C-alpha positions in Angstrom: 41.5 19.2 41.1 40.6 20.9 37.9 39.9 24.5 37.5 36.2 24.4 36.7 35.4 22.3 39.8 38.0 24.7 42.1 35.8 27.7 40.9 32.4 26.1 41.7 33.9 25.3 45.4 35.1 28.7 45.9 32.0 30.2 44.5 29.9 28.8 47.2 32.2 29.6 49.4 32.4 33.5 48.5 28.2 33.3 48.7 28.4 31.7 51.8 30.4 34.9 52.8 27.2 37.1 51.3 24.7 35.1 53.2 22.7 36.0 56.1 20.8 33.6 57.1 22.5 31.1 59.4 21.1 28.2 57.7 21.6 28.8 54.4 25.0 29.5 55.4 25.7 26.6 56.8 24.2 24.6 54.1 26.7 26.2 51.8 29.6 26.4 53.9 29.1 22.6 54.3 28.9 22.5 50.8 32.5 23.9 50.0 34.4 22.9 53.2 35.3 19.7 55.2 34.0 19.9 59.1 37.8 19.9 60.1 38.6 22.9 57.8 40.6 25.8 59.0 40.6 29.3 58.3 42.9 32.1 58.8 43.5 35.9 57.8 45.2 38.7 59.7 41.9 39.1 61.9 40.9 35.6 63.3 41.9 31.9 63.2 38.7 29.4 62.9 39.7 25.8 63.5 36.6 24.4 62.3 33.5 25.0 59.7 31.1 25.7 62.2 33.6 28.2 64.1 33.9 30.2 60.9 30.6 30.1 60.5 29.8 31.6 63.4 32.8 34.4 62.9 30.8 34.9 59.4 27.8 35.4 61.0 29.2 37.9 63.7 30.7 40.3 60.6 27.6 40.3 58.7 25.5 41.4 62.0 28.1 44.2 62.1 28.3 45.2 58.9 24.7 44.8 57.1 24.4 44.6 53.3 28.3 44.1 52.8 29.5 41.6 50.5 32.9 40.1 48.7 33.1 39.6 45.5 35.7 37.5 43.1 37.9 40.1 40.9 40.0 36.9 39.8 39.6 33.7 38.4 40.5 30.4 40.3 43.9 29.8 39.9 44.6 26.4 40.9 47.2 23.7 40.3 47.6 19.9 42.1 45.3 20.3 45.4 46.3 24.3 45.9 44.3 26.9 44.8 44.4 31.2 44.9 41.8 34.1 44.4 41.7 37.7 44.8 38.1 39.4 46.2 37.0 42.5 47.0 34.8 44.0 50.0 31.8 45.8 48.5 30.0 48.1 51.2 26.0 48.0 51.5 26.4 51.7 49.5 28.2 50.1 46.7 31.5 51.7 47.4 34.8 48.9 47.4 36.9 48.5 49.9 39.5 46.3 51.0 41.0 43.5 49.2 42.2 39.9 49.8 44.1 37.5 48.2 43.0 33.9 49.4 45.1 30.9 49.3 43.3 27.3 49.8 44.1 23.7 49.7 41.4 21.2 49.0 41.3 18.2 50.7 40.6 14.9 48.4 37.0 14.9 48.5 37.2 18.1 46.5 36.2 20.2 49.1 38.0 23.2 51.0 40.3 22.3 53.8 42.3 25.4 54.5 42.0 28.8 53.9 44.6 31.6 54.1 43.7 35.6 53.3 46.0 38.0 53.1 44.3 41.9 53.3 46.0 44.3 50.3 48.2 43.9 47.9 51.6 42.3 48.4 54.3 45.4 48.8 56.5 45.8 46.7 60.6 44.8 47.9 63.9 45.0 46.7 65.3 42.8 44.3 68.1 40.4 45.8 
């Protein structure tokens, strides 16, 4: 997986999180993720692309006009990647940030997303 291809797939995936129309969002997720993909973040576990599609629809219904935007490059090696995004509310104010880690399937689409909200907490050096 090269960086340009990973960025293209992640861009489609992020755009799907911002798409209010279910048919278009489903098409975008199918382009970016395998059907058996898994999505986890601190709030939810989705065991398929269809389950994630439904969850995104629920989020958009609760928070109309909100969107997420990439605030980093997509860092990739082997079949793994990571990127940093931020929530932008309908009024334009910025909200929560997240670092997402992805695993890519053999066909280049996303097989797994693991999201962590907020920055890493500083710790003691051991």
